[in-house]
N, C-alpha and C positions, 0 to 999 in steps of 0.2 A: 503494499500500500505506499502510495506517495504522500508525503507529509506536506502539510500546508505551507512549510517553509522551502521546501524543494520545488512545489508548484509556483508559489509566487516569485523564486528566483528564476525559473524558466520562463514565466510569463512577463516577467520586468525587461527581459531580453529580446521580447518578441515586438517586432515594429510591422507597421503596414502602410502601404501607400495610399489607402482609402481612409479619409479623416473620420468616417463613422466607425471604422473597425478600431483605429487608434483611440478615439473616445471610449469604446467598450473596454478596451485593455485597460485603460486607465481606471475606469469605474470597477473593473474586477480588482485590479491592484489596491485600490482603495478601501475596497471591502475586505480584502485579505489581510491588510494591515490593522482592521480593528480588533481589540482583543477578544479572546474566545467568550462568547455569550450569545444572548438573544439579538443583540443589535448587530453583531457579525452575520449571523446567519440570515437576518431579514435583509441586511444589504447586499450578501451575497444571491439570495432568492430574487432581489429585484435586478441586480445585474444578469442575473440567468433569464429573467424575462425579456429583457432588453435585447440580449443575444438571441432569443428565441424568434423575437419580432424580426430581427436582422436578416436572420437565417431563412425565414420562410419568404421574406423579400426578395432575397438573393435568389432563392429557387424559383420564384415567380418570374424574375428576371430572365433566369437562365432558360426556363421554358420558353419565353417570348422569343429569345435569341437563337433557340434551337429551331423553332418554328420558321423564323427569317431564314436562316441557314439552309433549311430544307427547301424553301421555297427559291432561293438563290442556285441551289444546285440543280433544281427541276428546269429553271429556266435555263441555265447554261446547258444542262444536257439536250434540252429541246433544241437550242440554237446550233449545238455541235452536230446534232443528227441531221437537222436541215441543210447543214453546210457540208455534210460530209462528201456529197458529190462534186465539189468544186473550191476553189479559194478565190477569195475577192483580190489577190494580189494582182491576177492577171489584169483586171480592170485598173488597177491602181497604176501598174508598169506603162499603161497607154499615154502617160504624160499629163493626165488631167489632175491626179491625185485624188484623194478620198472624195472632196467635195464634188468633182467631176463625176466620179464612181456613182455617188449618191444620185446624181442627176441623171445619170445613164440608165441606173436600175428602174425597171417596172414593177413596184412593190404592191403587195396586198395585204392587209391586215387580217390576220387569222385570230379568232378568239378561242382560247381554250378552255375546257370544262372549269378548270380550277379558277377562272375568273381573269386570269393574265391575258393580255393582248401582245402578239409579237407581229413584228414586220417582218414579211418573208421575201427574200429576193426570188423573183421569178427566174432568174438565170440559174440559180442553185437548186430548184425544186427536182428531185429525183424522178424520173419517168415512172408512171404507173405504181406510184406510192403515197399512200395517204400519209401526209405529214403528222397526224395524230395516233397513228397505229400503234406507237409504242407508249401512248399515254396510259397509264394505270389510274388516273383520278376518277374516284367514284362520281357518279351523277349526283348533283346539288339536291339536297332534301327541298321537296315541295310541301310548303304549309297546306295541310288539308282545308277544304271548304265546306265542311260539315255544319249543321246548325249546332250551336254549343247550348247546352241545356243548363239554366240556372235553377237553383233551389227556389221555390215559391216564397214570397216574401209574407204571406199570409196563410194561416192553416184553415183548410176547410175540413169542418167536422162531419158533414155530411157523408155517409157510406163509410166512415172509418170505424163504426161501433165504439164510438169514444164522444163523451160531452167535452164542452169547453174546459170545465172544471178537470176532467180527466187528463185533458191534454197538458193543462198547466201544472198539474201533479206530477205527469210523466217527464215533461221538461226538467222541472226541479230535481226528480230523482236521478234521472239520466246523467244530467252535468255534475252533480252532487257525488255519483258513483265515479263518473269519468275523471273528474278534474278536482273534486273535493271543495267545490265553492257553489254558492247559490247561484241560481240561473241568472239572477238579475247583475251578478257581477261578472258575466262572461264577457261582456263588451269591452270592459277593462283588463280582460286576462292577457298576458303575454307566454306563449309557451316556450318552455326551456329548448335548449339544443338537443336535450336527449329524447324531447316529444318530436320525432322527425316528421311525422304526418299531420301535427297540428300547426295551423297558422293563424296569426290574428290578421285583423284587416291591413294593420299597419305594416305587418312583415310581408304580405302580400303585395302592397303598395312599394315597398323597397325593392321587392324583387323584380315587379315590373320597371321600375325605373333604371334597374342594372341590364335587364334584357335589352331595353330601348336604347340605351346608350354604348352598349358593348363594343360596338365597332367605331363609334365616334368620339367616345369620351363625354365627360360632364363634371360638374362641379368644379370648374377651373383646372380640370386634370386632361391630358391628351388620352387617347385610347389605350396606350400602353401602361400608364401610370393608374388609369382607371381600372383596368384589369388587374393590375397589381395590386390594389386596394381592395379588390373583390375577388382575390383568388382563387376562393372556394368554389367559385362558379364555373372554374375553366372545364370541369368535367361536364357540369350540367348543360353547357352551352356547345359541348363538342356535337357537330353535325352529323353523327354517324349514320350510315344508310341502312344498318341492319342492328338488330338488337335493341331497338329503341325502347326507352322506359322512363321511369321517374328520375333518373340519374343522367339522361342525355336528351339533347334535342328539346331544351325548354324554349317556348316561343310565345309570341303574343298574338291574340285573337281580338276582334272587336264585336261586340254583341250589341243588340238594340236595348235601350234602356227599358226597364220595365214598365214606367208609366207613361212614357212619350214615343211610343212607336213612330219609326221615321226620323226622330231626333238625332241628336248627336250620339254617336255608338259609346259604349263603355268599353275601356280596353282591359281584358283579363289575361291572366297567366295560365299557359296551358302546357302540358306535355302531349307526347303521342300515345295512342292506346298500344296495347301490346304488340297487335300486328302492323302498327304503324300506319294504318289507314285513316285515322281520324284524329282529332284533337279532343283531349278531355280537360276540363277546367279546374284548377285549384280554387277550393272553397275555404273560407275562414271559419274558425270555431264557432262564430255565432250562426252561420248558416248550417252546420252539421245537423242539428236536430231536425229542423224542417226538411232537409234533404232526406234523411232517413226514413221521416214520418211520411212522407209523399211515396216512397216507393213500398214499405213495409204495410202501412196502414191503408193506403188509398190503392195503390196498384195491385198490391198482393192480397189486401184483406185480412191480413194476419194469418194467411193461410200456407205462406211459404217460409222455409226455415233460412237458416244463418247462409248457407251457401248460394241460395237463389238470391238472396238480398245483397249479398257481396258482389255477386256477378253482375247484378243490374247497376250498383252502385260503381263498380268499375268501368261498366259501360259508360257513363255519364260523368264521373268525377276522377281526378287524378290523385286524391290523398285520403281516402277512407280505408283504413285497414280493417282485418279482421277483427280486432279488439274492441273497435268503435261499434261495429254491427253487433256483437256479442253484447256489449253493454247495453244497447238500445232494445235488444230482445228480451234481455234478463229484466228491464225495469218496465217493458210495456205492460200496462194493467191488464189488457185483454188476453195476453198470452200467458201473464202470471196466473188468472183467474182458470183460464183453460187447463193449464197445467195441474192447477190444484184439484179441479174438478175430477180430472183423468186420475190424479193419485188416490182420490177419495173413493172412487170406483174401485 
């Protein structure tokens, strides 16, 4: 085991050309010089957190550099492939130089699937060869055009075998069991990071802001800095053409507002369905009860089990897991009474 004195001696000799790293080294050195005790541990913990933030930022920057390098290599390889049948030096040797050669070339612009545009010299095209044959870039993701279904804003009790009082009691029991809070506190509830499928309205609005500005940057930051700030979204934003799901291909859709059809649309956060054929919308925690009520109580009439309800919820929404469906069914007064009667028989 390395003693703190030995570690401090080694770190003291460490130098860096980057000012942030130099500051971190100084912070760690200062913390190491504190006398053993709670203050020293607290200072080292603070230094460790600073180092971790810098490490995460450096990793995000490295990812951006890696993508840039890959795109540069791809462009270079494309140009080399297109020019492999000839050399521009023969034109330059004619005496006109590069400018004259450029004027002599009759060129076209070919758009590649990756989004890049290359100017291709007609003299250097290889006959009977598709210049994009060597491309392996997957086709771009197409945003689905299916209608987005939003949870009802008002509860209809007709046909649900429940009175308004039953619905109010069920809502209260559902949120108490799911979150441990009364239903009237749900609007101000902020789910923790460990509650991966629960989102508050504010969290969804943050997500919409990130997706909307992912390619342009915002908040005074360019695209690279903006992505670095929200680096946990790299995987979510990755436009995969297969294995689409909650973790990839996040995108935005516009739906008609509930109370003013034909008016200004509402932007919502979506992901692809499991087969990638349509968009499913993320709902916030205040919409959860109404969404489950519509499916189980109205559509299914309390007659379908957890798997059927879960399947229908997955068809409509992006973030309703088994546990939430199970809690809803376990607190449903109609289903509770039916199970009690069945047990008594």
